[in-house]
C-alpha positions in Angstrom: -76.0 -7.3 83.2 -75.3 -4.3 81.1 -71.8 -4.7 78.6 -69.3 -2.0 78.1 -69.6 -2.4 74.3 -73.1 -1.5 72.3 -74.7 -4.6 70.8 -74.2 -2.5 67.6 -70.6 -3.6 67.5 -70.9 -6.8 68.2 -73.4 -7.5 65.6 -71.2 -6.1 63.4 -68.3 -8.3 65.0 -69.9 -11.4 65.0 -71.1 -11.1 61.2 -67.6 -10.2 59.8 -66.6 -13.4 61.6 -69.3 -15.0 59.8 -68.9 -13.8 56.6 -65.3 -15.3 56.6 -66.3 -18.6 55.4 -69.2 -17.7 53.2 -66.0 -15.5 51.4 -63.9 -18.7 51.1 -61.3 -16.7 53.6 -60.8 -19.8 56.2 -60.4 -23.5 56.4 -62.3 -25.0 59.8 -61.7 -22.0 62.5 -58.5 -20.3 60.6 -59.6 -17.0 60.7 -60.9 -13.7 63.2 -62.5 -10.4 63.1 -61.9 -7.6 66.1 -63.6 -4.4 66.4 -62.3 -1.6 68.6 -64.0 0.6 71.1 -61.9 3.0 71.4 -63.7 5.3 74.1 -64.2 2.2 75.9 -60.6 1.1 75.9 -61.5 -2.2 74.9 -62.1 -4.3 71.7 -65.0 -7.5 70.9 -63.0 -10.8 69.2 -63.4 -14.0 68.0 -63.3 -16.5 70.7 -60.5 -19.1 70.5 -60.8 -22.0 68.5 -64.9 -21.9 67.8 -66.7 -23.5 64.6 -68.4 -20.4 62.5 -72.0 -22.3 62.8 -72.2 -22.2 66.1 -70.7 -19.1 67.3 -73.3 -16.0 68.5 -73.0 -12.8 70.1 -72.3 -14.0 73.6 -69.1 -16.2 72.6 -68.0 -13.1 71.8 -64.5 -11.6 74.1 -64.3 -8.2 74.9 -60.7 -7.7 75.9 -59.4 -4.6 77.6 -56.5 -2.4 74.9 -55.0 -1.4 77.8 -53.5 -4.9 79.1 -54.9 -7.6 77.0 -57.2 -8.9 80.0 -60.4 -10.2 79.7 -63.3 -8.0 80.5 -66.0 -9.6 79.2 -67.2 -12.7 78.3 -67.3 -16.9 79.6 -64.2 -18.6 76.3 -60.9 -17.8 76.3 -60.2 -15.4 72.8 -58.4 -16.0 69.6 -55.0 -16.8 70.1 -54.0 -14.0 67.7 -55.4 -11.8 70.4 -52.9 -9.7 71.1 -52.0 -9.2 67.3 -54.9 -7.3 67.3 -54.2 -5.4 70.5 -50.7 -4.7 68.7 -52.5 -3.1 65.9 -55.1 -0.8 67.9 -52.0 0.4 70.0 -49.8 1.3 67.3 -52.2 2.6 64.9 -55.1 5.2 66.2 -57.5 5.4 62.1 -57.9 1.1 62.6 -61.0 0.4 64.3 -61.3 -3.5 63.3 -58.5 -6.3 62.8 -59.0 -9.3 60.3 -57.2 -12.5 60.0 -57.3 -15.4 58.2 -55.5 -18.2 56.4 -56.6 -17.4 52.6 -54.8 -19.7 50.3 -53.5 -17.3 47.9 -52.8 -15.0 50.5 -50.5 -17.3 52.4 -49.0 -18.4 49.5 -47.0 -15.0 49.1 -46.8 -14.9 52.8 -44.6 -18.6 52.8 -42.8 -17.2 49.8 -42.0 -14.5 51.8 -42.5 -11.8 48.8 -45.0 -9.0 48.6 -48.5 -9.1 46.5 -47.3 -6.8 43.5 -49.4 -4.1 42.3 -50.8 -6.0 38.8 -53.7 -3.6 37.8 -55.9 -1.0 38.8 -58.0 -4.3 40.7 -55.4 -4.0 43.8 -54.9 -0.1 43.4 -58.4 0.3 43.7 -57.8 -0.3 47.5 -53.8 -0.9 48.6 -52.0 2.2 47.2 -48.7 0.0 46.5 -47.8 -3.4 47.1 -49.4 -5.4 50.3 -45.7 -6.0 52.2 -44.7 -8.3 53.6 -42.8 -8.5 57.5 -39.3 -9.8 58.6 -38.8 -13.2 59.5 -39.5 -13.7 63.3 -36.7 -13.5 65.8 -36.1 -16.6 67.7 -36.8 -14.2 70.6 -40.0 -13.1 69.5 -41.3 -16.5 69.1 -40.1 -17.5 72.2 -41.9 -14.9 74.2 -45.0 -12.5 73.4 -45.5 -14.4 70.4 -48.9 -13.2 69.2 -47.8 -9.6 70.1 -44.9 -9.8 69.0 -46.4 -11.1 65.4 -47.8 -7.2 65.5 -44.9 -5.9 66.0 -43.4 -6.8 62.8 -46.2 -5.5 61.3 -46.4 -1.5 62.8 -42.3 -1.8 62.3 -42.6 -2.8 58.7 -45.0 0.4 58.1 -42.8 2.6 60.2 -45.7 3.6 63.0 -47.1 5.6 60.0 -51.5 5.8 60.6 -50.4 7.3 56.9 -49.8 4.2 55.5 -52.3 2.2 57.3 -54.4 3.8 55.9 -53.3 4.0 51.9 -51.9 0.1 52.6 -54.4 -1.5 55.1 -53.2 -5.2 54.8 -49.4 -6.5 55.4 -48.5 -10.9 55.0 -46.5 -11.9 57.6 -43.3 -14.1 56.5 -44.8 -17.6 56.6 -48.0 -16.9 58.5 -50.7 -15.4 56.2 -52.5 -11.7 56.1 -53.5 -9.0 59.1 -55.9 -6.3 57.5 -57.5 -3.4 58.7 -60.0 -0.7 58.3 -61.6 1.6 59.6 -64.7 -0.8 60.8 -64.5 -4.4 61.5 -66.6 -5.0 58.8 -64.2 -2.7 56.2 -61.4 -5.2 57.9 -62.9 -7.9 56.5 -63.3 -6.5 53.0 -60.1 -5.9 52.8 -59.0 -9.3 54.0 -61.4 -10.5 50.5 -60.1 -8.3 48.9 -56.0 -8.8 49.6 -57.1 -12.8 48.7 -58.4 -11.8 45.3 -55.4 -9.9 44.4 -53.5 -12.8 45.4 -55.0 -15.1 43.6 -54.8 -12.8 40.4 -51.5 -11.5 41.2 -50.3 -15.7 40.8 -52.4 -16.1 37.8 -50.6 -13.0 36.1 -47.4 -13.9 37.0 -47.5 -17.0 35.2 -48.2 -15.1 32.3 -45.3 -12.6 32.3 -46.8 -9.3 33.3 -46.3 -5.9 32.4 -45.6 -3.6 35.0 -48.8 -1.4 35.0 -48.3 2.6 34.0 -48.1 4.6 37.5 -50.2 7.0 36.5 -53.2 4.4 36.0 -52.7 3.0 39.4 -52.5 6.5 40.9 -55.8 7.3 39.4 -57.6 4.6 40.6 -56.2 4.6 44.3 -57.2 8.6 44.5 -61.1 8.1 42.9 -61.6 6.2 45.8 -59.7 7.5 48.3 -58.6 11.7 49.8 -59.7 14.6 49.4 -60.7 13.9 45.7 -62.4 10.8 45.7 -66.2 10.4 43.3 -66.5 6.2 44.2 -69.6 5.8 45.0 -72.4 7.3 46.5 -73.6 8.4 50.2 -76.2 5.4 51.6 -79.6 6.7 51.5 -81.7 8.2 54.9 
């Protein structure tokens, strides 16, 4: 039976999920990646609680972008599915979402502190601090908790798709990081970077940092992003 999503998208989402433990971003099964097919109106996501070592492309679950119903798959989707869906609906530029419980980013989330921009490594990807959300209310936790987890990120970014592209991640207070990108692969890369800069920030803060000059940070962001970007090379044919 043919699928509503391409094998290419399934393979990309599978590989991104398998990279979570390889990158040291998750303990046990504490992480998930999804990728969206907006033309088909669906996204593909890791099933709930399945070990990465056992995960196959056939295990992935296809979910309706419109209402969150399962379109394809024999397993239950990740418990974070509604958070992913909330982000896809709010930000048209997002093609993939990653959630992990990586140690250093979670430390900032639990402390309810944004990850500050302390140097160029951070500024290469995030045009500003990685922000932290408001705490979910009792009402938000009692009903539609996972969807509301996405909504506090949406509210944090002011539903601004440009800001979502420039700062492709956020910390949910007392919970952990969600990152996103144009593809599932990019969202996972941003999760790797988020964890790396969180670890660097904690070490730097322990030493007592000096604030980096804004012009240096701006230079590092704009050489990789925007119309005048010049970092990297186009892939060979």
